[in-house]
C-alpha angles and dihedrals in degrees: 000000000000093000091053092050092048092055108026123076121230086232090075111115100182122070103203143020130225117226104215092189113147096342091122093062094072113192093006085077090080092054091048091049092058094042093050091041089054092047089046095051091046090050093051092047093045094050092044090051092052092050093047094048092048092046095049102036112076092199087067093054093109134112092260095055094038087060092046090050090052090045090050091049092049091047091054093052089044091058092046089061095056116017104058091053090047093052092048092052092050089061099034131078089209113073098173125138124186124235095254089045092051090046093050093046092048093047098046094042092054092042092056094038091054091044090053093051091053095044092054086051091051088051089052089053090050090055091048092054092044094053104029099037108023098151091062097032096112092047096046094042099041127156091264091050091049090054092047091051093051090046087051090051095055088062080095084085092063089045089051091053090055093047094048092046092052090052101043095047086071119096116251112196101154165346097061104186108122108207092218138069091246139024103276124167103251097047094046093047090052088065096055114113098219141065106290101179094108097046091043090056089050093049088047089054089051090051092053089050094051098038112025101038095054090041092052091048091052092050090051090047089051093048089061091040093055091046089052097046091051089058094054107104095197115088090209092053091051091046092051093045094050092043094059091046100049094066091048095047091049091059092041095057095042095046099042092037094058091043093051093050092054105033107027106059140090119291089240090067099040129114094014120162090250089066092081091065091053088043091054087057098054097034101042111013101036096058087054092045096062098060093039094051093046093046103042094043100038119080093189092059091045091051092047091049091055091049093052091048089050096244121141115250130222119251090256093055105035114089094203095054099039110014095166094063092053098038113142115268096240089052091052093047093045089058093048090049091050093046093050091047089055 
């Protein structure tokens, strides 16, 4: 295919890889299959529910939930790249994957992983503006700005093309056993029959760009956020502000924590067998964590879900019965700011 010709060098001597995965676990693979299948189905259903509720309920047509909608969509595509092949291999005796298949999996995995990193950072910026500049929130985070930030996030697909090209230009002359359950960067690089130091350094630099830069921007944003929250005299305002931040921070530390463990460490410690346990966390568990965290800890989403399902909401959760308790965070903080100014 054109894609495989673009990313694979003519020097390659082997035609397929073998994904070792969990093959050393024997009969436990059947149990893992059902566990991962259950988690995967719940993940798809949870993300689909989040996207449906945000799409149908007008009270969630705000920048915060627009970014959550895009993140849920990206997470769904992210799991589609990895989990179906993993489930197939758990039931199959043949764990092979072709060069084009490995290239495609590597490319789309890195693409959606980078996009998720940038989207989580964008959501941090949204929280920063909502809390630190509530009076101008609708002007700063306008519909046009939201679209621009999402388009900036999908530059992860360009970064992924660079990463995939760097790896696939290497000659692969054997062995061809990938010590992982999908084509990730480190285990594939380990099979190249050439010196990989320069390209590993380039990929490490890309990892710093994708992981550490957004993470540091999030930390800086939350430094300003915490400083602003502590100045809010209203207990309700503080509670509302902290509540909207906890869900995002939970996702931040799990997502960037797992990514840092795998991609930001010395070469001597890379591609170990223990990586698969961490990889399960960020390829299977984290995509389920996002909708659960934003649903279980978010009264607005729970209330919207009840309305979409046609169930009556309690006074605390129904915007029509108790609008003050569910007022948007920027509106609450704007009133506090104006009150203090007067």
